[in-house]
C-alpha positions as CSV (number, residue, x, y, z in Angstrom):
1,X,92.2,119.5,92.2
2,X,94.8,118.3,94.9
3,X,96.1,114.5,94.9
4,X,93.9,113.8,97.9
5,X,90.8,114.9,96.1
6,X,91.6,112.9,93.1
7,X,92.0,109.7,95.4
8,X,88.8,110.2,96.5
9,X,87.4,110.8,93.2
10,X,89.2,107.8,91.8
11,X,87.6,105.5,94.7
12,X,84.1,106.5,93.9
13,X,84.6,106.0,90.4
14,X,85.9,102.4,90.9
15,X,82.9,101.7,93.5
16,X,80.5,102.7,90.9
17,X,82.1,101.3,87.7
18,X,80.3,99.0,85.7
19,X,83.2,96.2,85.6
20,X,80.9,93.8,83.3
21,X,80.3,96.6,80.8
22,X,82.1,94.7,78.0
23,X,80.1,91.9,77.9
24,X,77.0,93.9,77.5
25,X,74.5,93.6,74.6
26,X,73.6,97.3,75.0
27,X,75.7,99.5,72.9
28,X,74.7,102.4,74.9
29,X,76.0,100.8,78.3
30,X,78.9,99.4,76.3
31,X,79.8,103.3,75.4
32,X,79.2,104.3,79.0
33,X,81.3,101.5,80.5
34,X,84.1,102.0,78.0
35,X,84.1,105.7,78.8
36,X,84.1,105.3,82.7
37,X,87.2,103.0,82.5
38,X,89.0,105.6,80.1
39,X,88.3,108.2,82.7
40,X,89.6,105.7,85.4
41,X,92.5,104.8,83.7
42,X,93.5,108.5,82.9
43,X,93.1,109.5,86.5
44,X,95.0,106.6,87.6
45,X,97.9,107.6,85.2
46,X,98.1,111.2,86.6
47,X,98.0,109.7,90.2
48,X,101.0,107.8,89.3
49,X,102.1,104.2,89.3
50,X,102.0,104.0,93.1
51,X,101.3,100.8,95.5
52,X,98.4,102.7,97.1
53,X,96.6,103.2,93.8
54,X,97.4,99.7,92.8
55,X,96.1,98.4,95.9
56,X,93.0,100.7,95.6
57,X,92.3,99.3,92.1
58,X,92.8,95.8,93.1
59,X,90.3,95.9,96.1
60,X,87.5,96.9,93.4
61,X,88.3,94.9,90.6
62,X,86.3,91.9,90.4
63,X,88.1,88.4,91.0
64,X,87.3,87.4,87.4
65,X,88.9,90.0,86.1
66,X,92.0,89.3,87.8
67,X,94.9,87.9,85.7
């Protein structure tokens, strides 16, 4: 998979991620969210620490999770 394809995949993953999974009382929902987060993090590491990737992440991250 090319880097361009990986970036498209990452954007889709960020758009569809359940950002509030860690607050769920449903263990299945929590596990799915944690698994999604691990896949997002792994793909971001694979793409490298570029400003483009950081900006994409920040644009999808809800404000209440920003530090």
